[in-house]
C-alpha positions as CSV (number, residue, x, y, z in Angstrom):
1,X,-33.3,17.8,-20.3
2,X,-35.2,21.0,-20.4
3,X,-32.1,23.4,-19.9
4,X,-30.0,21.2,-22.3
5,X,-31.1,22.8,-25.5
6,X,-30.7,26.5,-24.4
7,X,-27.3,25.6,-23.1
8,X,-26.2,24.1,-26.1
9,X,-27.2,27.0,-28.2
10,X,-25.6,29.5,-25.9
11,X,-22.1,27.5,-26.1
12,X,-22.6,27.2,-29.8
13,X,-22.9,31.3,-30.1
14,X,-20.3,31.7,-27.9
15,X,-17.8,29.3,-30.3
16,X,-17.2,27.1,-27.2
17,X,-16.2,23.9,-28.8
18,X,-14.3,20.7,-28.4
19,X,-10.8,20.6,-29.6
20,X,-9.6,17.2,-30.8
21,X,-6.1,16.2,-31.3
22,X,-4.7,14.9,-34.4
23,X,-2.6,12.3,-33.0
24,X,-5.8,10.6,-31.3
25,X,-8.6,8.4,-32.7
26,X,-9.4,9.8,-36.5
27,X,-12.9,9.1,-36.2
28,X,-13.0,11.7,-33.6
29,X,-11.9,14.5,-35.7
30,X,-15.4,15.0,-37.0
31,X,-16.3,16.0,-33.2
32,X,-14.2,19.0,-33.3
33,X,-16.3,22.0,-32.9
34,X,-19.1,20.0,-30.9
35,X,-20.0,22.5,-27.9
36,X,-18.1,21.5,-24.7
37,X,-18.4,22.7,-21.0
38,X,-21.8,21.0,-20.9
39,X,-21.4,19.9,-17.5
40,X,-23.1,22.9,-16.2
41,X,-26.1,21.1,-17.4
42,X,-25.7,18.8,-14.6
43,X,-24.1,21.2,-12.2
44,X,-27.1,23.9,-12.2
45,X,-29.8,21.4,-11.3
46,X,-27.5,19.8,-8.7
47,X,-26.8,22.7,-6.8
48,X,-30.4,24.1,-6.9
49,X,-32.1,20.5,-6.0
50,X,-29.4,20.2,-3.3
51,X,-30.0,23.2,-1.8
52,X,-33.7,23.0,-1.9
53,X,-34.1,19.6,-0.7
54,X,-31.4,18.8,1.7
55,X,-31.1,19.7,5.3
56,X,-28.0,21.8,5.2
57,X,-25.2,20.7,7.6
58,X,-21.4,19.9,7.3
59,X,-21.6,17.3,5.0
60,X,-23.7,18.8,2.3
61,X,-21.6,22.0,2.5
62,X,-18.5,19.9,2.1
63,X,-19.9,17.9,-0.7
64,X,-21.1,21.0,-2.7
65,X,-18.2,23.3,-2.1
66,X,-15.8,20.3,-3.5
67,X,-18.3,20.0,-6.3
68,X,-18.1,24.0,-6.8
69,X,-14.2,24.0,-6.6
70,X,-13.6,21.4,-9.0
71,X,-16.1,22.7,-11.4
72,X,-14.3,26.2,-11.2
73,X,-11.0,24.3,-11.9
74,X,-12.5,22.8,-15.2
75,X,-14.4,26.0,-16.2
76,X,-11.0,27.8,-16.1
77,X,-9.3,24.9,-17.9
78,X,-12.0,25.0,-20.6
79,X,-12.2,28.8,-21.0
80,X,-8.7,28.7,-21.3
81,X,-8.6,26.3,-24.2
82,X,-11.1,28.6,-25.9
83,X,-9.6,31.9,-25.5
84,X,-6.3,30.6,-26.5
85,X,-7.1,28.8,-29.7
86,X,-4.1,26.5,-29.7
87,X,-3.9,26.2,-25.8
88,X,-4.5,22.8,-24.1
89,X,-6.0,24.8,-21.0
90,X,-4.5,25.1,-17.7
91,X,-1.1,23.4,-17.1
92,X,-1.2,19.9,-15.6
93,X,0.5,21.7,-12.4
94,X,-2.1,24.4,-12.2
95,X,-4.9,22.0,-12.4
96,X,-3.2,19.5,-9.7
97,X,-2.7,22.1,-7.6
98,X,-6.2,23.5,-7.5
99,X,-7.4,20.2,-6.9
100,X,-4.9,19.3,-4.1
101,X,-6.2,22.4,-2.5
102,X,-9.7,21.6,-2.7
103,X,-9.0,18.2,-1.6
104,X,-7.0,19.3,1.2
105,X,-9.8,21.6,2.5
106,X,-12.4,18.8,2.4
107,X,-10.1,16.4,4.1
108,X,-9.3,19.2,7.1
109,X,-13.1,19.7,7.7
110,X,-14.1,16.2,7.9
111,X,-11.1,15.6,10.4
112,X,-11.6,18.8,12.7
113,X,-14.9,20.3,12.0
114,X,-16.6,20.3,15.6
115,X,-19.6,17.9,16.0
116,X,-19.0,15.5,13.7
117,X,-19.7,12.0,14.7
118,X,-18.8,8.8,13.3
119,X,-19.7,5.5,15.2
120,X,-19.1,1.7,14.1
121,X,-22.6,0.3,14.6
122,X,-23.4,-3.1,16.0
123,X,-26.4,-4.9,16.0
124,X,-25.7,-6.9,19.3
125,X,-24.0,-4.1,21.6
126,X,-23.7,-0.1,21.7
127,X,-21.8,1.6,18.9
128,X,-18.4,1.9,19.2
129,X,-16.8,5.4,18.7
130,X,-15.1,5.8,15.5
131,X,-12.2,8.1,14.7
132,X,-12.7,10.6,12.0
133,X,-9.4,9.1,10.5
134,X,-10.9,5.8,10.0
135,X,-12.4,4.5,7.0
136,X,-14.7,1.4,6.2
137,X,-13.1,-1.8,4.8
138,X,-15.2,-4.2,3.1
139,X,-16.2,-7.2,5.4
140,X,-13.5,-6.3,8.2
141,X,-15.1,-3.3,9.8
142,X,-13.0,0.2,10.3
143,X,-9.3,0.8,9.6
144,X,-7.8,3.8,11.3
145,X,-5.3,5.3,9.2
146,X,-4.0,7.9,11.8
147,X,-1.9,10.7,10.3
148,X,-2.1,9.1,7.0
149,X,-5.6,9.8,6.5
150,X,-5.1,13.6,5.1
151,X,-3.0,12.5,2.4
152,X,-5.4,9.6,1.7
153,X,-8.1,11.7,1.6
154,X,-6.6,14.2,-0.5
155,X,-5.6,11.3,-2.9
156,X,-9.2,10.2,-2.9
157,X,-10.5,13.7,-4.0
158,X,-7.9,14.1,-6.6
159,X,-7.8,10.7,-7.9
160,X,-11.6,10.6,-8.2
161,X,-11.6,13.7,-10.1
162,X,-9.0,13.1,-12.4
163,X,-10.3,9.2,-13.1
164,X,-13.6,10.6,-14.3
165,X,-12.1,13.2,-16.4
166,X,-10.0,10.6,-18.1
167,X,-13.4,8.6,-18.7
168,X,-14.7,11.6,-20.5
169,X,-13.5,10.5,-23.9
170,X,-16.5,8.7,-25.8
171,X,-20.1,9.9,-26.2
172,X,-22.2,9.1,-23.0
173,X,-19.3,6.9,-21.3
174,X,-18.6,9.2,-18.4
175,X,-22.2,10.3,-17.6
176,X,-23.4,6.8,-18.0
177,X,-20.7,5.6,-15.6
178,X,-21.1,8.4,-13.1
179,X,-24.8,7.2,-12.9
180,X,-23.9,3.6,-12.3
181,X,-21.1,4.7,-9.9
182,X,-23.2,7.2,-7.9
183,X,-26.2,4.6,-7.5
184,X,-24.6,2.6,-4.5
185,X,-23.5,5.8,-3.0
186,X,-27.2,6.9,-2.7
187,X,-27.8,3.5,-0.6
188,X,-24.6,3.9,1.3
189,X,-25.0,7.3,2.5
190,X,-28.6,6.5,3.2
191,X,-27.8,3.6,5.3
192,X,-24.7,4.9,7.0
193,X,-27.2,8.2,8.1
194,X,-30.1,5.7,9.4
195,X,-29.2,4.3,13.1
196,X,-31.3,1.3,12.5
197,X,-30.2,0.4,9.1
198,X,-26.4,1.2,10.2
199,X,-26.6,-1.2,13.2
200,X,-28.4,-3.7,11.2
201,X,-25.6,-4.3,8.5
202,X,-23.0,-3.1,11.0
203,X,-21.6,-0.3,9.2
204,X,-20.7,3.1,10.4
205,X,-23.5,5.3,11.8
206,X,-22.7,9.1,10.6
207,X,-25.3,11.3,12.0
208,X,-26.5,13.8,9.2
209,X,-24.6,12.0,6.3
210,X,-28.1,10.6,5.0
211,X,-28.6,14.1,3.6
212,X,-25.8,13.1,0.7
213,X,-28.3,10.6,-0.6
214,X,-30.2,13.7,-2.2
215,X,-27.3,15.0,-3.6
216,X,-26.6,11.4,-5.1
217,X,-30.0,11.4,-6.3
218,X,-29.5,15.0,-7.8
219,X,-26.2,13.5,-9.5
220,X,-28.1,10.8,-11.1
221,X,-30.8,12.8,-12.4
222,X,-28.7,15.5,-13.8
223,X,-26.5,12.9,-15.5
224,X,-29.6,11.4,-17.2
225,X,-30.8,14.8,-18.4
226,X,-27.0,15.5,-19.7
227,X,-27.0,11.9,-21.4
228,X,-30.0,12.6,-23.0
229,X,-27.9,15.3,-25.3
230,X,-24.6,13.5,-24.9
231,X,-25.9,10.2,-26.2
232,X,-23.9,9.2,-29.5
233,X,-23.9,11.3,-31.5
234,X,-23.4,13.8,-29.0
235,X,-24.7,17.2,-29.2
236,X,-22.6,18.6,-26.3
237,X,-19.4,17.3,-24.0
238,X,-19.3,17.9,-20.2
239,X,-15.7,19.2,-20.7
240,X,-13.4,19.5,-17.5
241,X,-16.2,21.6,-16.0
242,X,-18.4,18.5,-15.8
243,X,-15.9,15.6,-15.4
244,X,-13.5,17.3,-12.6
245,X,-16.7,18.5,-10.6
246,X,-18.6,15.1,-10.9
247,X,-15.4,13.3,-9.9
248,X,-14.7,15.6,-7.1
249,X,-18.4,15.4,-5.8
250,X,-17.9,11.4,-5.8
251,X,-14.9,11.7,-3.9
252,X,-16.3,14.1,-1.2
253,X,-19.4,11.8,-0.7
254,X,-17.4,8.6,-0.1
255,X,-15.2,10.7,2.3
256,X,-18.0,12.0,4.2
257,X,-19.8,8.6,4.3
258,X,-16.4,6.7,5.1
259,X,-16.7,4.6,1.8
260,X,-13.5,5.4,0.1
261,X,-12.3,2.0,-0.2
262,X,-15.9,1.2,-1.7
263,X,-15.2,3.8,-4.3
264,X,-12.5,1.7,-5.6
265,X,-15.0,-1.0,-6.3
266,X,-18.0,0.6,-7.6
267,X,-16.0,3.3,-9.5
268,X,-13.9,0.5,-10.8
269,X,-14.2,1.7,-14.6
270,X,-12.7,5.2,-13.3
271,X,-9.9,3.4,-11.5
272,X,-9.4,1.3,-14.7
273,X,-9.2,4.2,-16.7
274,X,-6.7,6.0,-14.8
275,X,-4.8,2.9,-14.4
276,X,-4.4,2.4,-18.0
277,X,-3.0,6.0,-18.4
278,X,-0.5,5.6,-15.7
279,X,0.6,2.2,-16.9
280,X,0.9,3.6,-20.4
281,X,3.0,6.6,-19.7
282,X,5.1,4.6,-17.2
283,X,5.9,1.9,-19.8
284,X,6.8,4.3,-22.4
285,X,9.0,6.2,-20.5
286,X,10.9,3.0,-19.2
287,X,11.0,1.3,-22.5
288,X,11.8,4.5,-24.6
289,X,8.8,4.6,-26.9
290,X,7.2,1.0,-26.3
291,X,3.3,1.0,-25.4
292,X,1.1,-1.7,-23.6
293,X,-2.2,-0.5,-25.2
294,X,-2.6,0.9,-28.8
295,X,-3.9,4.2,-27.1
296,X,-4.8,5.3,-23.6
297,X,-7.2,5.4,-21.8
298,X,-8.3,2.3,-22.3
299,X,-11.5,2.9,-24.3
300,X,-9.4,4.3,-27.1
301,X,-7.5,1.1,-27.1
302,X,-10.8,-0.9,-27.9
303,X,-11.7,1.3,-30.4
304,X,-8.5,0.9,-32.3
305,X,-9.2,-2.9,-31.7
306,X,-12.1,-2.4,-34.1
307,X,-15.0,-1.8,-31.6
308,X,-17.6,0.6,-32.4
309,X,-17.6,3.7,-30.0
310,X,-21.5,2.4,-29.0
311,X,-20.3,-1.2,-28.1
312,X,-17.3,0.1,-26.1
313,X,-19.7,2.5,-24.1
314,X,-22.4,-0.1,-23.4
315,X,-19.8,-2.7,-22.4
316,X,-18.3,-0.5,-20.2
317,X,-21.5,0.4,-18.5
318,X,-22.3,-3.2,-18.1
319,X,-19.0,-3.6,-16.4
320,X,-19.8,-0.8,-14.3
321,X,-23.0,-2.2,-13.2
322,X,-21.4,-5.6,-12.4
323,X,-18.8,-3.7,-10.1
324,X,-21.6,-1.7,-8.3
325,X,-23.2,-4.8,-7.5
326,X,-20.1,-6.0,-5.9
327,X,-19.8,-3.0,-3.9
328,X,-23.4,-3.1,-2.6
329,X,-23.0,-7.0,-1.9
330,X,-19.6,-6.3,0.2
331,X,-21.3,-3.5,1.9
332,X,-24.1,-5.8,2.8
333,X,-21.7,-8.4,3.6
334,X,-20.4,-6.6,6.6
335,X,-22.8,-8.3,9.0
336,X,-21.0,-11.3,8.6
337,X,-18.0,-9.6,10.5
338,X,-20.1,-8.0,13.0
């Protein structure tokens, strides 16, 4: 909240403003020129807070490096749009290549970094060693993906990053949804890093992963601070600098805590936004011009149905809160399966 005005002023003075496509929602044309790249309002305190208050370990380093890597990809994309006045930024292939490399590095680190331990805790017996290629599945315990884990992990990082990026289309939507989706991961990380709690719930015990609760708290706090300036009418947008970094960070935390499947639940809003684009593009190509939605991502569809922007955002937040509670409930319900 404190650094926001200074960042916004600097972005304005350098004419780093939002570009709105003419074929989009007409009401959004008035947002042209609003400062973008405001994601640094979140990333700067996130990095400082994490370095100050975490006990640095492999999980912290992996999460922060993924966040920084995705943030750099977004930064170059945003800068390219500004430098080349009519450019749409990096090409999709360039962005995807950078995301895949970042995700692959994280997946290999989690799988092969020496000293990382993963155990499936049990309240009635000793913990069972859990393979680094396993993931926690709601209610049923853990599923070992074997050689499929590496592509699965890359897909989680890339998918989360792009999904948050697609959600960043309305004032406050992405930041508010990040707050809602990150809160359960604060709980997941802390519980999985605490032997007694992990055994009580029958979830994975991962020594050291509890430090990611600090990063989750920093993500939540940074998003609140950004939302102060991004609430409708927005004074700044996070741009790809923020959205790619936040999505990547959430994906990395899910990988480290072995809660990748839960990400699809508590981050359901991001999943819905991404699926709406995939369905729209696929159907458009298959039918040679027909559409499922009036516009994608799906938040624009509701705008064109007559919903005010504020109503779309608030209702998406409410849906996100419901999905977060479902995810927390399923995480706690693991006790039934033990």
